Backbone bond lengths (Angstrom), bond angles and torsions (degrees), N, CA, C in turn:
res aa  C-N    CA-C-N  psi(-1)  N-CA   C-N-CA  omega(-1)  CA-C   N-CA-C  phi
1 M - - - 1.454 - - 1.527 108.61 -
2 I 1.318 115.78 128.87 1.461 121.99 179.24 1.525 108.42 -117.06
3 A 1.332 115.50 133.34 1.460 121.83 177.04 1.521 108.81 -120.99
4 I 1.316 116.35 147.10 1.459 122.10 175.08 1.519 106.79 -121.34
5 R 1.343 115.42 130.71 1.464 120.80 -178.61 1.522 109.14 -151.16
6 P 1.353 116.72 163.51 1.467 118.75 174.42 1.530 109.90 -63.02
7 E 1.316 114.78 149.27 1.455 119.34 178.62 1.520 111.04 -61.31
8 E 1.318 115.52 152.36 1.455 123.41 174.00 1.526 107.47 -119.01
9 P 1.335 118.11 157.83 1.467 119.17 -179.85 1.528 113.86 -51.91
10 S 1.312 117.45 -35.33 1.461 120.17 -179.64 1.537 112.76 -69.26
11 D 1.331 117.79 -13.94 1.467 122.26 179.63 1.530 112.71 -83.83
12 I 1.325 118.23 -14.53 1.465 121.83 -170.93 1.530 112.92 -55.35
13 P 1.327 120.42 -48.89 1.476 118.50 178.51 1.534 112.99 -61.47
14 A 1.315 117.54 -39.85 1.468 120.75 179.70 1.524 110.89 -65.83
15 I 1.330 117.16 -39.48 1.470 121.01 179.18 1.524 109.80 -61.69
16 A 1.326 116.86 -46.95 1.465 120.30 179.46 1.527 110.67 -60.56
17 E 1.311 116.83 -43.16 1.463 121.34 -178.99 1.534 111.05 -65.72
18 I 1.319 117.15 -38.23 1.469 120.89 178.44 1.525 110.20 -61.44
19 H 1.335 116.92 -46.99 1.467 119.88 -179.66 1.528 111.26 -65.56
20 R 1.325 117.00 -41.66 1.473 119.57 178.79 1.532 111.21 -63.02
21 S 1.311 116.95 -44.83 1.469 119.02 -177.34 1.524 111.75 -72.96
22 A 1.317 118.12 -34.84 1.467 120.74 -179.59 1.529 111.90 -72.04
23 F 1.346 117.01 -35.11 1.460 120.52 -175.26 1.525 113.72 -106.43
24 G 1.340 117.50 -8.46 1.447 120.13 178.61 1.507 114.86 69.87
25 G 1.329 116.62 28.43 1.466 120.75 179.85 1.508 110.87 -173.04
26 D 1.334 115.50 -175.11 1.469 121.62 -174.33 1.523 115.25 -99.00
27 I 1.316 119.45 -9.78 1.470 120.51 -170.66 1.518 111.98 -55.89
28 E 1.316 118.10 -53.44 1.467 120.97 -176.28 1.522 111.39 -65.53
29 A 1.335 117.78 -39.45 1.465 120.87 177.28 1.529 110.47 -62.15
30 K 1.333 117.32 -38.38 1.462 121.00 178.33 1.527 111.60 -68.54
31 I 1.331 116.48 -36.72 1.469 119.69 176.69 1.523 109.80 -61.70
32 V 1.322 116.84 -47.66 1.466 120.39 179.62 1.525 110.08 -60.09
33 E 1.322 117.40 -44.81 1.466 121.65 -179.36 1.528 111.23 -62.07
34 A 1.337 117.30 -43.72 1.462 121.23 -179.37 1.526 111.45 -66.30
35 V 1.328 116.57 -43.60 1.475 119.36 179.01 1.525 109.95 -65.82
36 R 1.317 117.71 -42.57 1.464 121.91 -179.76 1.531 111.20 -58.57
37 A 1.320 117.28 -35.36 1.465 122.08 -178.06 1.532 112.76 -81.23
38 S 1.316 117.24 -5.86 1.469 120.73 -176.22 1.526 112.04 -94.84
39 P 1.339 115.80 159.04 1.468 119.17 176.06 1.536 113.01 -66.18
40 A 1.339 117.20 -17.08 1.467 121.08 -178.92 1.525 112.92 -79.63
41 F 1.328 117.48 -8.71 1.465 121.33 -176.40 1.524 111.15 -62.49
42 I 1.343 116.13 131.06 1.460 122.54 177.15 1.534 106.37 -113.38
43 R 1.332 116.38 98.78 1.467 121.11 -175.42 1.527 112.09 -55.58
44 D 1.322 116.87 -37.96 1.463 120.28 -178.75 1.526 113.22 -67.53
45 L 1.344 117.21 -10.47 1.467 120.94 178.97 1.527 112.01 -115.36
46 S 1.320 115.95 18.75 1.462 122.58 169.42 1.523 104.53 -113.11
47 L 1.317 115.25 95.57 1.464 121.34 -169.10 1.524 112.39 -106.52
48 V 1.321 114.64 144.75 1.459 120.71 174.49 1.518 109.65 -118.97
49 T 1.321 114.47 151.27 1.447 121.73 172.48 1.523 106.55 -104.05
50 V 1.325 115.96 129.21 1.458 121.14 -178.50 1.523 108.73 -118.63
51 K 1.317 114.41 129.20 1.460 120.21 176.64 1.521 107.65 -128.91
52 D 1.315 116.44 123.66 1.470 122.43 -179.05 1.526 111.56 53.67
53 G 1.338 116.45 39.31 1.456 121.91 178.04 1.517 114.67 77.05
54 Y 1.319 117.20 9.32 1.457 123.57 -173.46 1.530 108.59 -118.51
55 V 1.342 118.46 126.64 1.457 121.97 178.98 1.529 108.46 -73.68
56 V 1.337 116.09 119.28 1.465 120.38 -175.82 1.528 113.79 -117.77
57 G 1.331 117.82 -8.44 1.458 119.95 179.73 1.506 111.48 -155.23
58 H 1.335 115.73 160.14 1.467 121.22 179.69 1.524 109.26 -150.14
59 I 1.329 115.91 143.47 1.461 122.80 173.57 1.517 107.63 -138.97
60 L 1.332 115.77 144.86 1.461 121.55 -179.54 1.519 109.47 -130.61
61 F 1.318 115.83 133.81 1.459 122.83 172.01 1.516 106.85 -116.07
62 S 1.334 116.82 129.83 1.460 122.12 -176.62 1.520 110.55 -127.04
63 P 1.331 117.11 145.89 1.461 119.69 177.54 1.531 112.26 -65.13
64 V 1.312 115.47 135.85 1.460 123.44 171.17 1.524 106.67 -132.30
65 R 1.323 116.78 172.92 1.464 121.60 177.37 1.518 108.39 -127.39
66 I 1.304 115.55 147.01 1.459 120.86 170.66 1.519 105.28 -104.91
67 E 1.328 116.02 110.22 1.466 121.83 -177.24 1.523 109.40 -92.04
68 T 1.325 114.95 121.64 1.464 121.02 176.93 1.530 107.70 -104.28
69 D 1.308 116.81 -177.37 1.468 120.04 178.26 1.518 111.92 -62.74
70 S 1.329 117.04 -31.30 1.460 119.21 -172.48 1.526 115.09 -123.50
71 S 1.333 117.70 -6.57 1.464 118.24 -176.98 1.522 110.78 -156.49
72 S 1.308 114.18 -173.19 1.456 121.68 -179.94 1.520 108.00 -139.65
73 S 1.326 116.37 138.13 1.460 121.01 179.82 1.525 109.45 -123.03
74 P 1.342 117.24 138.46 1.469 119.57 179.82 1.523 112.09 -76.11
75 A 1.321 114.48 150.28 1.461 122.04 174.91 1.531 106.42 -155.17
76 L 1.306 116.08 178.30 1.462 122.10 175.11 1.518 108.89 -124.12
77 A 1.327 115.57 149.66 1.465 121.08 171.39 1.516 107.93 -106.66
78 L 1.314 116.44 131.33 1.461 122.14 173.09 1.521 105.25 -90.89
79 A 1.319 116.24 104.41 1.467 120.63 179.50 1.508 110.20 178.63
80 P 1.278 117.15 136.35 1.453 126.51 -9.95 1.521 111.72 -90.64
81 I 1.308 114.04 173.58 1.464 122.23 172.61 1.529 106.22 -132.44
82 A 1.320 116.23 138.34 1.462 120.06 179.22 1.519 110.14 -150.94
83 V 1.327 114.45 149.29 1.462 122.06 176.37 1.527 107.04 -128.57
84 R 1.321 115.20 135.54 1.467 121.54 178.23 1.533 108.23 -51.98
85 P 1.346 118.22 132.09 1.469 120.75 -174.83 1.526 115.60 -47.88
86 G 1.293 120.84 -40.80 1.456 121.60 -179.55 1.521 114.28 -68.26
87 Y 1.351 117.33 -8.99 1.464 121.82 -177.91 1.527 112.42 -116.12
88 Q 1.323 116.91 4.19 1.458 120.30 179.38 1.525 110.57 -70.98
89 R 1.324 115.05 156.63 1.471 123.53 178.46 1.528 112.62 63.06
90 Q 1.357 115.00 28.55 1.461 120.73 176.82 1.530 111.36 -122.71
91 G 1.343 116.83 11.83 1.457 121.11 178.27 1.513 114.91 89.75
92 V 1.328 118.32 1.25 1.465 120.98 -178.48 1.526 110.56 -64.47
93 G 1.335 117.45 -46.18 1.462 120.89 179.04 1.521 111.84 -61.52
94 S 1.313 116.77 -42.48 1.476 120.46 178.45 1.522 111.19 -62.42
95 M 1.336 116.19 -40.91 1.461 119.51 177.95 1.524 110.47 -62.11
96 L 1.336 117.43 -40.89 1.464 121.42 179.18 1.529 111.02 -62.98
97 V 1.326 116.97 -45.64 1.467 120.20 -179.80 1.524 110.14 -62.96
98 E 1.321 118.00 -48.71 1.466 120.97 -178.72 1.524 111.62 -59.88
99 E 1.326 116.78 -48.33 1.465 120.06 -179.45 1.523 110.96 -67.71
100 G 1.321 116.40 -38.46 1.460 119.69 178.42 1.515 111.96 -62.24
101 L 1.324 117.56 -45.61 1.468 120.62 178.34 1.523 110.84 -63.77
102 R 1.319 117.06 -38.67 1.471 120.77 177.54 1.532 110.34 -61.46
103 R 1.325 116.69 -43.93 1.469 120.42 180.00 1.525 111.63 -68.97
104 C 1.331 117.21 -38.12 1.465 120.38 176.74 1.531 109.94 -58.65
105 R 1.329 116.03 -48.23 1.467 121.22 178.72 1.523 110.36 -60.56
106 G 1.331 116.59 -43.04 1.461 120.90 -179.69 1.514 113.71 -63.54
107 L 1.332 116.49 -26.99 1.461 120.86 178.02 1.527 112.37 -89.43
108 G 1.344 116.24 4.48 1.461 120.58 175.05 1.518 115.47 92.23
109 H 1.317 118.02 6.95 1.464 120.50 177.95 1.526 108.98 -80.00
110 S 1.338 115.94 147.76 1.461 117.39 -174.37 1.524 115.13 -125.46
111 I 1.344 118.39 -11.28 1.459 121.02 -178.57 1.523 108.87 -135.24
112 V 1.341 117.12 133.10 1.461 122.19 176.81 1.526 108.58 -127.73
113 I 1.327 115.58 132.32 1.457 123.60 178.19 1.523 108.32 -107.29
114 V 1.321 117.69 143.15 1.464 120.89 174.60 1.523 109.42 -143.90
115 V 1.320 115.15 146.15 1.451 121.81 169.26 1.525 104.58 -115.33
116 G 1.326 115.65 114.57 1.458 117.39 -174.97 1.512 113.01 -174.08
117 E 1.297 114.50 -167.04 1.465 123.41 -176.29 1.530 110.42 -73.32
118 P 1.340 117.52 112.32 1.464 119.95 -177.61 1.523 114.05 -55.45
119 S 1.320 118.05 -39.72 1.465 119.30 -177.01 1.525 111.80 -64.14
120 F 1.321 117.69 -23.85 1.467 121.63 177.18 1.534 110.55 -85.63
121 Y 1.330 117.24 -52.43 1.463 120.64 -171.11 1.525 114.91 -76.16
122 T 1.329 118.78 -25.13 1.467 118.33 177.68 1.525 110.76 -64.83
123 G 1.317 117.18 -25.43 1.462 120.88 176.82 1.522 113.66 -66.31
124 F 1.333 116.64 -14.03 1.467 121.67 178.79 1.527 111.11 -107.28
125 G 1.336 116.31 12.35 1.460 120.30 176.55 1.515 114.99 92.01
126 F 1.323 118.43 8.37 1.467 120.14 176.93 1.519 109.06 -77.10
127 T 1.333 115.29 142.99 1.459 121.87 179.24 1.532 108.32 -130.68
128 P 1.328 117.58 162.84 1.464 119.87 -179.47 1.532 111.87 -56.82
129 A 1.326 115.59 127.28 1.471 121.09 -175.94 1.522 112.47 -74.75
130 R 1.319 117.21 -36.76 1.472 118.47 -179.50 1.531 110.66 -64.50
131 A 1.325 116.78 -32.98 1.463 120.11 177.38 1.524 111.25 -65.24
132 R 1.344 116.34 -19.06 1.476 121.69 178.33 1.530 111.58 -98.81
133 G 1.337 116.57 6.31 1.460 120.47 176.46 1.517 114.86 90.25
134 L 1.330 117.28 17.45 1.466 120.59 179.22 1.524 109.99 -103.85
135 E 1.333 115.57 150.22 1.457 121.92 177.54 1.520 109.41 -125.68
136 A 1.312 115.98 150.57 1.465 122.56 176.99 1.528 108.72 -97.47
137 P 1.335 117.58 149.25 1.463 120.34 -179.66 1.531 113.26 -83.47
138 F 1.313 116.62 6.93 1.461 122.11 -179.57 1.523 107.69 -144.90
139 P 1.334 117.68 160.33 1.464 119.45 -179.38 1.532 111.25 -65.44
140 V 1.315 115.78 129.47 1.463 121.70 177.50 1.534 107.78 -155.58
141 P 1.330 117.92 137.24 1.465 119.63 178.49 1.536 110.99 -59.94
142 D 1.310 115.64 144.27 1.473 120.84 -179.55 1.519 112.63 -50.34
143 E 1.340 116.62 -45.32 1.460 119.92 -174.59 1.530 113.00 -69.32
144 A 1.334 118.06 -20.93 1.468 121.18 -178.05 1.523 113.15 -91.97
145 F 1.322 117.73 -13.28 1.468 123.47 -179.25 1.526 107.11 -98.22
146 M 1.361 115.93 107.75 1.464 120.36 -170.00 1.529 112.27 -129.97
147 V 1.320 114.97 162.69 1.457 122.20 179.92 1.522 109.40 -138.62
148 R 1.319 114.99 152.88 1.472 121.39 176.14 1.514 108.39 -137.66
149 E 1.317 116.39 126.56 1.465 121.33 172.10 1.521 107.45 -84.26
150 L 1.315 116.85 127.17 1.465 120.86 177.08 1.516 110.52 -90.08
151 Q 1.321 116.02 -17.41 1.458 122.66 174.31 1.519 106.22 -130.12
152 G 1.316 116.28 129.46 1.455 120.85 -177.64 1.512 112.65 -51.01
153 G 1.327 116.49 132.79 1.453 121.92 177.88 1.519 114.41 77.86
154 A 1.327 118.21 9.63 1.469 121.02 -176.65 1.525 112.38 -59.85
155 L 1.334 117.05 -33.54 1.461 119.05 178.63 1.521 111.65 -78.20
156 G 1.316 117.49 -24.53 1.462 125.33 174.48 1.514 116.60 9.98
157 G 1.315 118.79 67.92 1.456 121.67 177.10 1.522 114.57 84.26
158 I 1.320 118.16 1.97 1.462 120.92 178.80 1.520 108.65 -78.44
159 T 1.313 115.88 120.77 1.456 121.96 174.89 1.523 107.67 -133.89
160 G 1.318 116.76 149.48 1.453 119.18 177.77 1.515 112.50 152.67
161 M 1.332 114.75 -165.09 1.454 123.33 -176.42 1.524 110.44 -91.34
162 V 1.334 116.35 130.92 1.460 121.14 173.73 1.525 106.76 -80.96
163 C 1.327 116.38 120.89 1.459 121.88 -176.87 1.521 109.68 -110.62
164 Y 1.326 114.62 118.76 1.459 121.81 179.26 1.523 108.52 -86.75
165 P 1.340 118.29 145.84 1.463 120.62 179.58 1.533 111.11 -68.68
166 S 1.325 115.87 154.43 1.462 119.92 -178.18 1.526 113.13 -58.57
167 P 1.354 121.04 -36.78 1.468 118.14 177.45 1.526 112.58 -60.88
168 F 1.323 117.12 -34.64 1.461 120.14 178.33 1.523 109.84 -65.98
169 L 1.317 116.33 -46.79 1.453 119.86 -179.43 1.521 112.08 -70.96
170 A 1.330 117.71 -26.99 1.471 121.44 177.90 1.513 110.69 -61.82
171 G 1.305 117.23 -31.27 1.452 120.29 178.82 1.512 113.02 -66.32
172 L 1.343 115.99 -16.81 1.471 120.76 -179.60 1.521 112.11 -86.36
173 E 1.338 116.52 -11.35 1.479 119.43 -177.00 1.511 111.26 -78.07
């Protein structure tokens, strides 16, 4: 039996360990820690997968902005996502993405940005973001920079730079 729920304070060490073991380093764990400590943190969109009472996966959605020449539009970034190595390739990551997108939509969010593996994320409706007029603030291959509208027409003419909050970028330092 697998359950997905928002993270709890007692999950924090397990979440950090999952990201470190899945990615072989501290970058993603530091991003989660920095976002969690910021006012932009949305606890209901920091989800864990629990199997047999054991946290085996984590996904985080964070607020970002799409800056145009004349305005700014809200969006979310899906990052990072990790599954404990012994539980990978069993559908845990897919369950996290599906449930996370459902919760994002339920909370009224309409646009999600991701930088990731196209063969994985296109299965959830993500499409190339640059083809939709969006730019990333850092170098990323076109095929890995993707967007998903959670409500039809949400991008409706919105073009510009996706701006990540400083706590998110602080995790990269």
